[in-house]
N, C-alpha and C positions, 0 to 999 in steps of 0.2 A: 751819539755824542762821544767823542774821544775821551779817554781817561784824563789826559792832560787838561782838557777844558773843564772837566769836573773838579779836578784838584785846584785849578786857578780860581774857580768861583766859590768853592767851599773853603771855609777857614776854621780854625780852632779858636773859639771864643773864650777869653779869660777875663777875670775880674780882679780889681784891686780896691780895697777899702782904705782910704787915707786916714781914717779915724783910728782904726785898730791895727792896720798894716797887713791884714789877711789877704793873701793872694790865692786864687783858686782857678781851676780849669772847669769851664761849664760844659764843653763838648763841641761837637761839629755843628756848624750852622752856615747858612748862606750869609755872605758878607753884607748883603743888603739889609739884614735885620738890625745892624748897628745904627742905621739912620732912620729918620722919620719917614713915614710912608707918603704923607702929603705935606705941602709947605706950612700949613697952619698947625700941624700936629707935632707935639714935642717928641723927641727921641725916647726910646724905651728906657726906663730907669729900674734899677734893682735896689734891694735893701740887703744890707749885710746880715748874714745869719748869726754872726758872733756878737756884734755890738749894736745892731739895729740902725747903723748909720745909713743915711739916704744918699750919700754922694759917691756911691760905688762907680768906679770908672771901668768901662769895658775896653778890652784890648783885643785886636784882631791879629792873632799869631798866624804866620804864613806856613807853618809846619811844626813838626814835633820838637825840633831843636830850638826854635824861637820860643815855643811854649815853655820848655824847660828853663831857658834863660830868663823868661819873665817870672816864672814861679820861684826861681832862686833869687830874684831881686837884681839880676845883672842887667836888666833892660828897664 
């Protein structure tokens, strides 16, 4: 598999908690992890490690520059 195909499929997963405002980078992952695996299954959910909020929103950054913009609050 070519490097460009791997880069397109792999993304940088980030998270934002609307309750406390914390933004964090979670790491590299397959973009398919952001969606539910089967139609009846809910999408994966996270819990904020600062405030315990359950409405953490996942963000799929397409590269390091987009990840930095997300973390700084510009996206």
